[in-house]
MMTF fields as JSON, N, C-alpha, C and O atoms, coordinates in Angstrom:
{
  "mmtfVersion": "1.0.0",
  "mmtfProducer": "UNKNOWN",
  "numBonds": 483,
  "numAtoms": 484,
  "numGroups": 121,
  "numChains": 1,
  "numModels": 1,
  "chainsPerModel": [1],
  "groupsPerChain": [121],
  "chainIdList": ["A"],
  "bondAtomList": [4, 2, 8, 6, 12, 10, 16, 14, 20, 18, 24, 22, 28, 26, 32, 30, 36, 34, 40, 38, 44, 42, 48, 46, 52, 50, 56, 54, 60, 58, 64, 62, 68, 66, 72, 70, 76, 74, 80, 78, 84, 82, 88, 86, 92, 90, 96, 94, 100, 98, 104, 102, 108, 106, 112, 110, 116, 114, 120, 118, 124, 122, 128, 126, 132, 130, 136, 134, 140, 138, 144, 142, 148, 146, 152, 150, 156, 154, 160, 158, 164, 162, 168, 166, 172, 170, 176, 174, 180, 178, 184, 182, 188, 186, 192, 190, 196, 194, 200, 198, 204, 202, 208, 206, 212, 210, 216, 214, 220, 218, 224, 222, 228, 226, 232, 230, 236, 234, 240, 238, 244, 242, 248, 246, 252, 250, 256, 254, 260, 258, 264, 262, 268, 266, 272, 270, 276, 274, 280, 278, 284, 282, 288, 286, 292, 290, 296, 294, 300, 298, 304, 302, 308, 306, 312, 310, 316, 314, 320, 318, 324, 322, 328, 326, 332, 330, 336, 334, 340, 338, 344, 342, 348, 346, 352, 350, 356, 354, 360, 358, 364, 362, 368, 366, 372, 370, 376, 374, 380, 378, 384, 382, 388, 386, 392, 390, 396, 394, 400, 398, 404, 402, 408, 406, 412, 410, 416, 414, 420, 418, 424, 422, 428, 426, 432, 430, 436, 434, 440, 438, 444, 442, 448, 446, 452, 450, 456, 454, 460, 458, 464, 462, 468, 466, 472, 470, 476, 474, 480, 478],
  "bondOrderList": [1, 1, 1, 1, 1, 1, 1, 1, 1, 1, 1, 1, 1, 1, 1, 1, 1, 1, 1, 1, 1, 1, 1, 1, 1, 1, 1, 1, 1, 1, 1, 1, 1, 1, 1, 1, 1, 1, 1, 1, 1, 1, 1, 1, 1, 1, 1, 1, 1, 1, 1, 1, 1, 1, 1, 1, 1, 1, 1, 1, 1, 1, 1, 1, 1, 1, 1, 1, 1, 1, 1, 1, 1, 1, 1, 1, 1, 1, 1, 1, 1, 1, 1, 1, 1, 1, 1, 1, 1, 1, 1, 1, 1, 1, 1, 1, 1, 1, 1, 1, 1, 1, 1, 1, 1, 1, 1, 1, 1, 1, 1, 1, 1, 1, 1, 1, 1, 1, 1, 1],
  "groupList": [{"groupName": "MET", "atomNameList": ["N", "CA", "C", "O"], "elementList": ["N", "C", "C", "O"], "formalChargeList": [0, 0, 0, 0], "bondAtomList": [1, 0, 2, 1, 3, 2], "bondOrderList": [1, 1, 2], "singleLetterCode": "M", "chemCompType": "L-PEPTIDE LINKING"}, {"groupName": "LYS", "atomNameList": ["N", "CA", "C", "O"], "elementList": ["N", "C", "C", "O"], "formalChargeList": [0, 0, 0, 0], "bondAtomList": [1, 0, 2, 1, 3, 2], "bondOrderList": [1, 1, 2], "singleLetterCode": "K", "chemCompType": "L-PEPTIDE LINKING"}, {"groupName": "LEU", "atomNameList": ["N", "CA", "C", "O"], "elementList": ["N", "C", "C", "O"], "formalChargeList": [0, 0, 0, 0], "bondAtomList": [1, 0, 2, 1, 3, 2], "bondOrderList": [1, 1, 2], "singleLetterCode": "L", "chemCompType": "L-PEPTIDE LINKING"}, {"groupName": "GLU", "atomNameList": ["N", "CA", "C", "O"], "elementList": ["N", "C", "C", "O"], "formalChargeList": [0, 0, 0, 0], "bondAtomList": [1, 0, 2, 1, 3, 2], "bondOrderList": [1, 1, 2], "singleLetterCode": "E", "chemCompType": "L-PEPTIDE LINKING"}, {"groupName": "ARG", "atomNameList": ["N", "CA", "C", "O"], "elementList": ["N", "C", "C", "O"], "formalChargeList": [0, 0, 0, 0], "bondAtomList": [1, 0, 2, 1, 3, 2], "bondOrderList": [1, 1, 2], "singleLetterCode": "R", "chemCompType": "L-PEPTIDE LINKING"}, {"groupName": "ALA", "atomNameList": ["N", "CA", "C", "O"], "elementList": ["N", "C", "C", "O"], "formalChargeList": [0, 0, 0, 0], "bondAtomList": [1, 0, 2, 1, 3, 2], "bondOrderList": [1, 1, 2], "singleLetterCode": "A", "chemCompType": "L-PEPTIDE LINKING"}, {"groupName": "GLN", "atomNameList": ["N", "CA", "C", "O"], "elementList": ["N", "C", "C", "O"], "formalChargeList": [0, 0, 0, 0], "bondAtomList": [1, 0, 2, 1, 3, 2], "bondOrderList": [1, 1, 2], "singleLetterCode": "Q", "chemCompType": "L-PEPTIDE LINKING"}, {"groupName": "ASP", "atomNameList": ["N", "CA", "C", "O"], "elementList": ["N", "C", "C", "O"], "formalChargeList": [0, 0, 0, 0], "bondAtomList": [1, 0, 2, 1, 3, 2], "bondOrderList": [1, 1, 2], "singleLetterCode": "D", "chemCompType": "L-PEPTIDE LINKING"}, {"groupName": "ILE", "atomNameList": ["N", "CA", "C", "O"], "elementList": ["N", "C", "C", "O"], "formalChargeList": [0, 0, 0, 0], "bondAtomList": [1, 0, 2, 1, 3, 2], "bondOrderList": [1, 1, 2], "singleLetterCode": "I", "chemCompType": "L-PEPTIDE LINKING"}, {"groupName": "PRO", "atomNameList": ["N", "CA", "C", "O"], "elementList": ["N", "C", "C", "O"], "formalChargeList": [0, 0, 0, 0], "bondAtomList": [1, 0, 2, 1, 3, 2], "bondOrderList": [1, 1, 2], "singleLetterCode": "P", "chemCompType": "L-PEPTIDE LINKING"}, {"groupName": "VAL", "atomNameList": ["N", "CA", "C", "O"], "elementList": ["N", "C", "C", "O"], "formalChargeList": [0, 0, 0, 0], "bondAtomList": [1, 0, 2, 1, 3, 2], "bondOrderList": [1, 1, 2], "singleLetterCode": "V", "chemCompType": "L-PEPTIDE LINKING"}, {"groupName": "PHE", "atomNameList": ["N", "CA", "C", "O"], "elementList": ["N", "C", "C", "O"], "formalChargeList": [0, 0, 0, 0], "bondAtomList": [1, 0, 2, 1, 3, 2], "bondOrderList": [1, 1, 2], "singleLetterCode": "F", "chemCompType": "L-PEPTIDE LINKING"}, {"groupName": "THR", "atomNameList": ["N", "CA", "C", "O"], "elementList": ["N", "C", "C", "O"], "formalChargeList": [0, 0, 0, 0], "bondAtomList": [1, 0, 2, 1, 3, 2], "bondOrderList": [1, 1, 2], "singleLetterCode": "T", "chemCompType": "L-PEPTIDE LINKING"}, {"groupName": "TRP", "atomNameList": ["N", "CA", "C", "O"], "elementList": ["N", "C", "C", "O"], "formalChargeList": [0, 0, 0, 0], "bondAtomList": [1, 0, 2, 1, 3, 2], "bondOrderList": [1, 1, 2], "singleLetterCode": "W", "chemCompType": "L-PEPTIDE LINKING"}, {"groupName": "TYR", "atomNameList": ["N", "CA", "C", "O"], "elementList": ["N", "C", "C", "O"], "formalChargeList": [0, 0, 0, 0], "bondAtomList": [1, 0, 2, 1, 3, 2], "bondOrderList": [1, 1, 2], "singleLetterCode": "Y", "chemCompType": "L-PEPTIDE LINKING"}, {"groupName": "SER", "atomNameList": ["N", "CA", "C", "O"], "elementList": ["N", "C", "C", "O"], "formalChargeList": [0, 0, 0, 0], "bondAtomList": [1, 0, 2, 1, 3, 2], "bondOrderList": [1, 1, 2], "singleLetterCode": "S", "chemCompType": "L-PEPTIDE LINKING"}, {"groupName": "GLY", "atomNameList": ["N", "CA", "C", "O"], "elementList": ["N", "C", "C", "O"], "formalChargeList": [0, 0, 0, 0], "bondAtomList": [1, 0, 2, 1, 3, 2], "bondOrderList": [1, 1, 2], "singleLetterCode": "G", "chemCompType": "PEPTIDE LINKING"}, {"groupName": "ASN", "atomNameList": ["N", "CA", "C", "O"], "elementList": ["N", "C", "C", "O"], "formalChargeList": [0, 0, 0, 0], "bondAtomList": [1, 0, 2, 1, 3, 2], "bondOrderList": [1, 1, 2], "singleLetterCode": "N", "chemCompType": "L-PEPTIDE LINKING"}, {"groupName": "CYS", "atomNameList": ["N", "CA", "C", "O"], "elementList": ["N", "C", "C", "O"], "formalChargeList": [0, 0, 0, 0], "bondAtomList": [1, 0, 2, 1, 3, 2], "bondOrderList": [1, 1, 2], "singleLetterCode": "C", "chemCompType": "L-PEPTIDE LINKING"}],
  "groupTypeList": [0, 1, 2, 1, 3, 4, 5, 1, 6, 2, 1, 1, 7, 8, 9, 5, 10, 11, 2, 5, 2, 1, 1, 1, 3, 12, 9, 13, 14, 5, 1, 10, 2, 5, 8, 2, 12, 8, 8, 14, 5, 2, 15, 9, 8, 7, 2, 8, 9, 7, 11, 8, 9, 10, 10, 16, 14, 2, 7, 7, 2, 8, 8, 2, 9, 2, 0, 10, 5, 5, 12, 8, 1, 2, 10, 9, 17, 7, 8, 8, 17, 6, 18, 4, 8, 3, 15, 3, 6, 8, 13, 1, 7, 16, 1, 9, 1, 1, 13, 14, 14, 5, 12, 9, 8, 10, 2, 8, 13, 2, 8, 12, 8, 5, 2, 8, 8, 1, 5, 11, 2],
  "groupIdList": [1, 2, 3, 4, 5, 6, 7, 8, 9, 10, 11, 12, 13, 14, 15, 16, 17, 18, 19, 20, 21, 22, 23, 24, 25, 26, 27, 28, 29, 30, 31, 32, 33, 34, 35, 36, 37, 38, 39, 40, 41, 42, 43, 44, 45, 46, 47, 48, 49, 50, 51, 52, 53, 54, 55, 56, 57, 58, 59, 60, 61, 62, 63, 64, 65, 66, 67, 68, 69, 70, 71, 72, 73, 74, 75, 76, 77, 78, 79, 80, 81, 82, 83, 84, 85, 86, 87, 88, 89, 90, 91, 92, 93, 94, 95, 96, 97, 98, 99, 100, 101, 102, 103, 104, 105, 106, 107, 108, 109, 110, 111, 112, 113, 114, 115, 116, 117, 118, 119, 120, 121],
  "secStructList": [7, 7, 2, 2, 2, 2, 2, 2, 2, 2, 2, 2, 2, 2, 2, 2, 2, 2, 2, 2, 2, 6, 7, 6, 6, 1, 7, 2, 2, 2, 2, 2, 2, 2, 2, 2, 2, 2, 2, 2, 2, 2, 7, 1, 7, 7, 1, 1, 7, 6, 6, 1, 6, 4, 4, 4, 4, 2, 2, 2, 2, 2, 2, 2, 2, 2, 2, 2, 2, 2, 2, 2, 2, 2, 1, 7, 2, 2, 2, 2, 2, 2, 2, 2, 2, 2, 2, 2, 2, 2, 6, 6, 6, 1, 1, 7, 7, 7, 4, 4, 4, 4, 2, 2, 2, 2, 2, 2, 2, 2, 2, 2, 2, 2, 2, 2, 2, 2, 2, 2, 7],
  "xCoordList": [95.484, 96.848, 96.64, 95.664, 97.367, 97.275, 97.796, 98.616, 97.374, 97.565, 99.094, 99.412, 100.022, 101.58, 102.08, 103.065, 101.385, 101.962, 101.616, 102.433, 100.482, 100.083, 100.858, 101.264, 101.13, 102.067, 103.291, 103.835, 103.938, 105.125, 105.227, 106.133, 104.221, 103.949, 103.856, 104.463, 103.065, 102.963, 104.146, 104.429, 105.082, 106.291, 107.256, 108.105, 107.049, 107.834, 107.205, 107.878, 106.02, 105.132, 105.476, 105.693, 105.584, 105.518, 106.817, 106.743, 108.075, 109.175, 109.04, 109.523, 108.388, 108.21, 107.52, 107.989, 106.18, 105.225, 106.404, 106.572, 107.291, 108.297, 109.102, 109.432, 109.395, 110.422, 109.567, 110.041, 108.525, 107.471, 107.202, 107.022, 107.209, 106.945, 108.015, 107.789, 109.198, 110.376, 110.566, 111.353, 109.669, 109.816, 109.065, 107.907, 109.672, 108.945, 107.883, 106.897, 108.033, 106.867, 105.789, 104.72, 105.827, 104.571, 103.558, 103.885, 102.404, 101.398, 101.285, 101.782, 100.858, 100.685, 99.654, 99.894, 98.75, 97.498, 98.03, 97.577, 98.891, 99.586, 100.434, 100.422, 101.33, 102.117, 101.446, 101.931, 100.505, 99.505, 99.12, 99.424, 98.47, 98.259, 99.392, 99.367, 100.597, 101.816, 102.033, 102.026, 102.236, 102.551, 101.694, 102.125, 100.42, 99.443, 99.853, 100.025, 100.038, 100.174, 101.442, 101.418, 102.396, 103.834, 103.62, 103.944, 102.991, 102.866, 102.108, 102.402, 101.107, 100.39, 100.94, 100.762, 101.716, 102.634, 103.484, 103.572, 104.189, 105.282, 104.711, 105.362, 103.574, 103.011, 102.685, 102.216, 102.997, 102.706, 101.346, 100.884, 100.55, 99.235, 98.34, 98.512, 97.362, 96.448, 95.321, 95.096, 94.376, 92.837, 92.345, 91.923, 92.415, 91.857, 93.052, 93.858, 93.052, 94.184, 94.409, 93.414, 95.506, 95.888, 95.237, 94.89, 95.141, 94.624, 93.248, 92.86, 92.412, 90.962, 91.161, 91.708, 90.678, 90.637, 90.294, 89.455, 90.873, 90.568, 90.391, 91.096, 89.596, 89.31, 90.562, 90.902, 91.322, 92.64, 93.277, 93.846, 93.41, 94.468, 93.824, 94.405, 92.464, 91.86, 92.34, 92.414, 92.724, 93.024, 94.476, 94.82, 95.37, 96.459, 96.396, 97.213, 95.394, 95.293, 94.428, 94.593, 93.588, 92.823, 93.036, 92.979, 93.268, 93.41, 94.685, 94.608, 95.867, 97.26, 97.143, 97.298, 96.891, 96.798, 95.899, 96.215, 94.821, 93.963, 94.552, 94.423, 95.23, 95.913, 97.114, 97.218, 97.968, 99.037, 98.339, 98.762, 97.421, 96.745, 96.211, 96.576, 95.573, 95.044, 96.244, 96.265, 97.298, 98.299, 98.983, 99.386, 99.118, 99.778, 99.077, 99.604, 97.839, 96.822, 96.965, 96.831, 97.238, 97.374, 98.772, 98.84, 99.819, 101.214, 101.125, 100.584, 101.662, 101.707, 102.264, 103.006, 102.121, 102.633, 104.016, 104.638, 104.597, 106.176, 106.846, 107.872, 106.29, 107.036, 107.254, 108.277, 105.766, 105.839, 106.541, 107.097, 106.619, 107.413, 108.953, 109.747, 109.236, 110.748, 110.99, 112.116, 110.115, 110.042, 110.39, 111.181, 109.605, 109.536, 111.1, 111.754, 111.492, 113.001, 113.924, 114.77, 113.86, 114.705, 114.399, 115.342, 113.348, 113.03, 113.73, 114.364, 113.614, 114.309, 115.82, 116.409, 116.421, 117.939, 118.2, 119.277, 117.082, 117.462, 117.625, 118.373, 116.939, 116.843, 117.935, 118.19, 118.521, 119.333, 120.476, 120.752, 121.26, 122.287, 121.677, 122.402, 120.496, 120.033, 119.104, 118.674, 118.789, 117.848, 118.619, 119.807, 117.935, 118.514, 118.754, 118.042, 119.984, 120.45, 119.962, 120.288, 119.12, 118.551, 117.616, 116.441, 118.111, 117.053, 116.214, 115.18, 116.763, 115.935, 114.52, 113.588, 114.378, 112.966, 111.925, 110.72, 112.569, 111.818, 111.417, 110.819, 111.752, 111.725, 110.43, 110.05, 109.451, 108.009, 107.436, 106.704, 107.701, 106.985, 107.431, 106.665, 108.67, 109.206, 108.695, 108.349, 108.617, 108.099, 106.339, 105.725, 105.898, 104.493, 104.268, 103.334, 105.295, 105.036, 105.531, 104.983, 106.478, 106.905, 105.873, 105.652, 105.264, 104.017, 103.079, 102.717, 102.604, 101.636, 101.957, 101.1, 103.208, 103.486, 103.473, 103.076, 103.951, 104.069, 102.579, 102.212, 101.736, 100.251, 99.637, 98.891, 99.912, 99.549, 99.84, 98.962, 101.172, 101.977, 101.254, 100.956, 100.919, 100.249, 99.053, 98.842, 98.175, 96.973, 96.774, 95.774, 97.576, 97.48, 98.261, 98.04, 99.096, 99.668, 98.849, 99.193],
  "yCoordList": [114.049, 113.095, 112.186, 111.438, 112.135, 110.919, 109.73, 109.8, 108.562, 107.307, 107.014, 106.416, 107.395, 107.397, 108.028, 107.587, 109.215, 109.961, 109.242, 109.235, 108.673, 107.965, 106.876, 106.712, 105.943, 104.855, 105.161, 104.437, 106.259, 106.838, 107.118, 106.777, 107.731, 108.275, 107.192, 107.219, 106.197, 104.786, 104.187, 103.782, 104.034, 103.578, 104.342, 103.78, 105.58, 106.355, 106.141, 106.182, 105.94, 105.924, 104.828, 104.969, 103.474, 102.201, 102.386, 102.352, 102.593, 102.676, 103.773, 103.656, 104.742, 105.953, 105.519, 105.772, 104.73, 103.848, 103.273, 103.605, 102.251, 101.396, 102.354, 101.996, 103.42, 104.257, 104.98, 105.256, 105.271, 105.818, 105.048, 105.489, 103.707, 102.78, 102.54, 102.09, 103.008, 103.022, 104.042, 104.053, 105.094, 106.565, 106.457, 106.038, 106.813, 106.972, 107.767, 107.522, 108.904, 110.002, 109.442, 110.046, 108.487, 107.811, 107.253, 106.409, 107.694, 106.993, 105.699, 105.099, 105.045, 103.568, 103.085, 102.001, 103.553, 102.991, 103.347, 102.653, 104.33, 104.358, 103.31, 102.645, 102.969, 101.887, 100.517, 99.833, 100.074, 98.942, 98.893, 97.901, 99.887, 100.11, 99.783, 98.886, 100.612, 100.512, 99.003, 98.364, 98.36, 96.759, 96.268, 95.722, 96.39, 95.49, 95.808, 94.905, 97.259, 97.731, 96.942, 96.448, 96.832, 96.446, 94.859, 94.337, 94.22, 92.488, 92.336, 91.368, 93.126, 92.933, 93.164, 92.496, 94.275, 94.666, 93.667, 93.322, 93.068, 92.195, 90.632, 89.856, 90.242, 89.125, 88.494, 89.096, 87.461, 86.85, 86.277, 85.806, 86.238, 85.711, 87.026, 87.993, 86.968, 87.917, 87.666, 86.462, 88.47, 88.31, 87.495, 86.353, 88.21, 87.712, 87.057, 87.811, 85.628, 85.155, 85.913, 86.238, 86.122, 86.835, 86.052, 86.584, 84.737, 83.773, 84.098, 83.655, 84.736, 85.061, 86.232, 87.241, 86.123, 87.117, 88.405, 88.322, 89.731, 91.036, 91.196, 92.024, 90.539, 90.652, 90.375, 91.053, 89.373, 89.128, 90.26, 90.425, 91.156, 92.361, 93.482, 94.564, 93.279, 94.764, 94.939, 96.069, 93.651, 94.081, 94.613, 95.208, 94.372, 95.026, 96.487, 97.298, 96.843, 98.33, 99.089, 100.296, 98.444, 99.171, 99.102, 100.143, 97.942, 97.553, 98.181, 98.962, 97.988, 98.253, 99.923, 100.536, 100.511, 101.998, 102.591, 103.684, 101.997, 102.622, 102.443, 103.326, 101.266, 101.067, 102.11, 102.749, 102.127, 103.134, 104.573, 105.268, 104.826, 106.36, 106.252, 107.231, 105.587, 105.582, 105.691, 106.479, 104.881, 104.922, 106.245, 106.762, 106.869, 108.275, 109.386, 110.311, 109.103, 110.081, 110.016, 111.057, 108.859, 108.606, 109.149, 109.412, 109.297, 109.835, 111.083, 111.498, 112.056, 113.376, 113.731, 112.885, 114.738, 115.414, 115.659, 115.488, 116.009, 116.349, 115.189, 115.058, 114.166, 112.815, 111.968, 111.515, 111.976, 111.308, 111.942, 111.265, 113.525, 114.163, 113.778, 113.732, 113.509, 113.313, 111.948, 111.677, 110.998, 109.772, 109.413, 108.535, 110.312, 110.268, 110.695, 110.009, 111.722, 112.18, 111.113, 110.787, 110.527, 109.458, 108.189, 107.475, 107.941, 106.735, 107.107, 106.253, 108.333, 108.473, 108.099, 107.536, 108.548, 108.297, 106.86, 106.402, 106.016, 104.537, 103.813, 102.843, 104.298, 103.814, 104.497, 104.087, 105.398, 106.332, 105.402, 105.452, 104.395, 103.571, 102.306, 101.313, 102.232, 100.817, 100.091, 100.71, 98.923, 98.344, 98.068, 97.745, 98.2, 98.058, 96.315, 95.544, 95.841, 94.551, 93.808, 92.635, 94.508, 93.697, 92.795, 93.097, 91.583, 90.45, 89.912, 89.255, 90.257, 89.81, 90.379, 89.896, 91.299, 91.734, 90.832, 90.902, 89.934, 88.855, 87.591, 86.647, 87.627, 86.5, 86.341, 85.17, 87.337, 86.98, 86.212, 85.258, 86.541, 86.08, 84.465, 83.515, 84.434, 83.083, 82.195, 81.048, 82.602, 81.81, 81.483, 80.479, 82.521, 82.295, 81.207, 80.418, 81.119, 80.187, 78.625, 77.623, 78.543, 77.468, 76.912, 75.705, 77.822, 77.108, 76.674, 75.499, 77.436, 77.157, 75.755, 74.872, 75.549, 74.306, 73.127, 71.99, 73.553, 72.18, 71.875, 70.7, 72.843, 72.558, 71.724, 70.794, 72.007, 71.397, 70.03, 69.166, 69.776, 68.39, 67.727, 66.544, 68.326, 67.583, 66.985, 65.779, 67.851, 67.482, 66.457, 65.741, 66.342, 65.187, 63.927, 62.849, 64.051, 62.66, 62.026, 60.945],
  "zCoordList": [86.337, 86.024, 85.014, 85.082, 84.134, 82.976, 83.542, 84.457, 83.057, 83.21, 83.449, 84.478, 82.578, 82.636, 83.737, 84.33, 84.14, 85.196, 86.523, 87.444, 86.621, 87.691, 88.071, 89.221, 86.909, 86.986, 87.379, 88.212, 86.871, 87.448, 89.002, 89.763, 89.246, 90.746, 91.714, 92.785, 91.327, 91.997, 92.208, 93.335, 91.053, 91.429, 92.386, 93.078, 92.35, 93.418, 94.891, 95.921, 94.845, 96.001, 96.739, 97.942, 96.076, 96.968, 97.855, 99.083, 97.145, 98.184, 99.316, 100.443, 98.904, 99.807, 101.001, 102.111, 100.815, 101.85, 102.773, 103.947, 101.976, 102.754, 103.626, 104.757, 103.205, 104.14, 105.098, 106.199, 104.843, 105.923, 107.173, 108.308, 106.715, 107.547, 108.87, 109.993, 108.279, 109.288, 110.147, 111.094, 109.727, 110.447, 111.692, 111.702, 112.716, 114.126, 114.177, 114.871, 113.346, 113.283, 112.564, 112.654, 111.914, 111.256, 112.231, 113.066, 112.132, 113.071, 113.228, 112.275, 114.001, 113.952, 113.055, 112.523, 112.823, 112.143, 110.479, 109.569, 110.215, 108.784, 108.695, 107.659, 109.774, 109.575, 109.341, 108.439, 109.959, 109.847, 108.433, 107.771, 107.9, 106.37, 105.6, 104.757, 105.9, 104.94, 105.002, 103.949, 106.243, 106.071, 105.165, 104.149, 105.401, 104.398, 102.993, 102.173, 102.656, 101.312, 100.806, 99.679, 101.506, 101.027, 100.638, 99.571, 101.772, 101.613, 100.471, 99.769, 100.069, 98.94, 97.725, 96.706, 97.88, 96.476, 96.207, 95.028, 97.087, 96.97, 96.769, 96.07, 97.355, 97.296, 95.696, 94.731, 95.777, 94.243, 94.329, 93.289, 95.534, 95.63, 95.52, 96.262, 94.515, 94.493, 94.93, 95.056, 95.262, 95.449, 94.523, 94.705, 93.333, 92.204, 91.104, 90.56, 90.868, 90.274, 88.763, 88.114, 88.35, 87.079, 85.837, 84.782, 86.147, 84.861, 84.586, 83.505, 85.245, 84.87, 84.038, 84.483, 82.679, 81.781, 82.473, 83.37, 82.166, 82.416, 83.947, 84.524, 84.564, 86.221, 86.882, 87.851, 86.409, 87.191, 87.237, 88.316, 86.441, 86.448, 86.958, 87.049, 87.361, 87.863, 89.311, 89.794, 90.137, 91.5, 91.649, 92.669, 90.546, 90.486, 90.057, 90.496, 89.168, 88.65, 89.653, 89.831, 90.249, 91.228, 92.805, 93.46, 93.379, 94.783, 95.185, 96.133, 94.635, 95.008, 95.039, 96.095, 93.933, 93.959, 94.992, 95.462, 95.393, 96.296, 97.66, 98.508, 97.912, 99.039, 99.399, 100.446, 98.314, 98.269, 98.717, 99.641, 98.055, 98.243, 99.483, 100.134, 100.075, 101.693, 102.559, 103.505, 102.242, 103.196, 103.226, 104.267, 101.822, 101.777, 102.588, 103.205, 102.455, 103.208, 104.628, 105.271, 105.251, 106.618, 107.243, 108.444, 106.424, 106.736, 106.582, 105.557, 107.615, 107.399, 106.242, 105.742, 105.671, 104.416, 104.465, 103.417, 105.424, 105.387, 105.358, 104.69, 106.135, 106.268, 104.746, 104.232, 104.265, 102.919, 101.926, 101.061, 101.917, 100.927, 101.068, 100.129, 102.412, 102.766, 102.44, 102.025, 102.553, 101.916, 100.605, 100.259, 99.778, 98.393, 97.905, 97.119, 98.402, 98.003, 98.343, 97.511, 99.478, 99.858, 98.982, 98.642, 98.673, 97.745, 96.403, 95.784, 95.98, 94.457, 94.465, 93.542, 95.796, 96.074, 96.099, 95.719, 96.611, 96.673, 95.286, 95.159, 94.332, 93.025, 92.236, 91.103, 92.701, 91.759, 91.186, 89.988, 92.214, 92.022, 91.504, 91.442, 91.145, 90.715, 91.673, 92.645, 91.487, 92.493, 93.744, 93.743, 94.733, 96.001, 96.047, 95.405, 97.001, 97.076, 98.225, 98.406, 99.085, 100.319, 99.958, 99.747, 99.866, 99.556, 100.801, 100.672, 101.978, 103.166, 103.025, 103.669, 102.272, 102.355, 101.852, 102.094, 101.088, 100.49, 101.32, 100.805, 102.527, 103.463, 103.814, 103.784, 104.212, 104.33, 103.227, 103.49, 101.989, 100.59, 100.688, 100.847, 100.568, 100.515, 101.707, 101.424, 102.979, 103.915, 103.716, 104.078, 103.124, 102.9, 101.895, 102.044, 100.622, 99.82, 100.365, 99.905, 101.256, 101.749, 102.739, 102.828, 103.464, 104.207, 103.298, 103.36, 102.435, 101.452, 100.784, 100.805, 100.186, 99.714, 100.712, 100.456, 101.852, 102.971, 103.168, 103.194, 103.301, 103.583, 102.505, 102.811, 101.257, 100.096, 100.132, 100.135, 100.162, 100.388, 101.529, 101.365, 102.687, 103.866, 103.389, 103.519, 102.785, 102.246, 101.384, 101.434, 100.661, 99.794, 100.221, 99.67, 101.118, 101.615, 102.814, 103.292]
}
């Protein structure tokens, strides 16, 4: 599979992983990894900051696809295939409008800012 094809597949697989998280047929260990994968994908905080030349983007190019691939391997094939089909339908009408999914990220940032302010006061 070429790089462009993998990038397109990754774009489809991240929402599919999110949908698999909601399925009761998905094993608990796959749900745990799915939660970690989604948090990492949506988090503005990287393991390696992006401002470090070259190395900063490696985590986005390597870690995230590995986490998605590992999650997909843990989810049964019929469930992940169904979730891929459902994820294509989600994006058909444009971007989803459910902003409450950003709540955990906003909370992390607010706690981080509060801790920084507290440390300097």
